[in-house]
C-alpha positions, 0 to 999 in steps of 0.5 A: 135804662133800667140800670139808670133808673136803679142808680137814681134810687140807689144814689138817693137812698144811700145818702139818706141812709148814711146818717144812720150808719155814722155820727154827725161828726164822722159824716165828712170823712164817710162822704170822702171815702164814698166819693173817693172810692167812686172816683177810683172805680171810675178811673180803674173800671174802664181799664179793667173792663178793657183787659177782661174784654181783650182776654176773655171777650166783651161778655166777660166784662158785663158778667163781672160788672153784674157780679160786682153789683150782686156782691155789693147788694150782699154787703149792704144786706149785712148792714144794721143801723138805727134808722128813724121810724117810718112816717105814716104813708102819704101820697107820693105827690104830696111828699114830692110837693112837701120836698119842693116846698121846703127847698123853695123856702130855704135860702141855702137849699134853694141856691144849691139846687138852682146852682146844681141844675145850671152846673149839670147843664154846663158839664153835660153840654161840655162832655157831650161834645168832648169825644167828638172834639178829641177825635175830630179836632185833636185826631185821637184814636179810641185808645187815646180817648179812653186814656185821656178821659181816665186820666182826667178822672184821677182828679176826682180821687185827688179832690176827695183826698184833699177836700177835708184839708181844704174845709179845715183851712177855709171853712166848709161853705168857702171850701164848697165855693172854692171847689165850684170856682175851680171848675170854671178855669179847668173847663176853660183849658179843655177847648184850648187843647191842641194836637200833640203835647197840647192834649195835656191841657185837656187832661188837666181840664178833666182832672180839675173838673173832677176834683172840683165836682167831687170836692163840692159834692162831698161838702154839699152832701155832708151839709144836707145830711146834717142840716135836713131832718132825717125823716125829711131828707129823702123827699128833700133830696129827691125833690132837689134831684128832680131839678139837678137830674132834669138838666142833664139830658138838656145839657147834652142836647144843648151841647150837641146842638151848639157843636153841630151849629157852631163847632165843638170848640165854640160849644165847649166855650159856651158851656164854660160861660154857663158854668160861670153862671152857676157860680154866680148863682151861688155867690148871690146866695148866703154862702158868700157871707159865711165861713161854714155851712150852718150846723142848725137843723133845717127845722130850727134854721132862721130861714124858715121863720 
């Protein structure tokens, strides 16, 4: 619980800090590297932990993990950047209200938050029953389940590698929509998987989901960092995360309840429908009419008038 609490704060802080470290023109490349490194760690981390646990016992994996966070904190301590001066302190409740108000009034931020909340509900409902599906329906053991999930995460590395090229060809806004659209058919492959060679469909599903999610995360984060004034980015991001993160446990609850009541395949198909609704929310917004995300800062955006 403490680790999850710290992760939320860290995720919000490092995205707000990144524009102080790199120029606007380099933000896309910086986000690609960060997301690529995170995806690579998700692929290699579980395997490394398994090797350490097998060789030196399970405590060794936890110890190395803790040391890695300490090393990360040490590296961050050496960073020096030109951050904007702190604003006068106000009540936390006031800052949250200000962030929510900005998000609600801006057509771009509003549609991204609503779509992200629905997508998180779908994805977490899907993955809440995935392990049960792999074990009970496809007859896979613990090692095979871990391998299948790790292979799926390779798609995240691929998505981070290719997203810049996609954005150059299609534009940043349409590239974002294409990444989000990729997730729907990828999810559909999951419940179609069968024992034996049919398990390949589940691996492809995981890879497609990871590629689409990482690609859209890179483009969406870069847009917000360029679009939101630096002194407001933290509260806008935190307010958005209240909606996005709030649907994560709800998605797991809904997915588990559906799996229990109607079966895990039915639950997974239902979550595909929810993901499709998330894409529909995006298409109802202004992004479908524009090739690229707006470059103007939020305070100067026409949507604020």
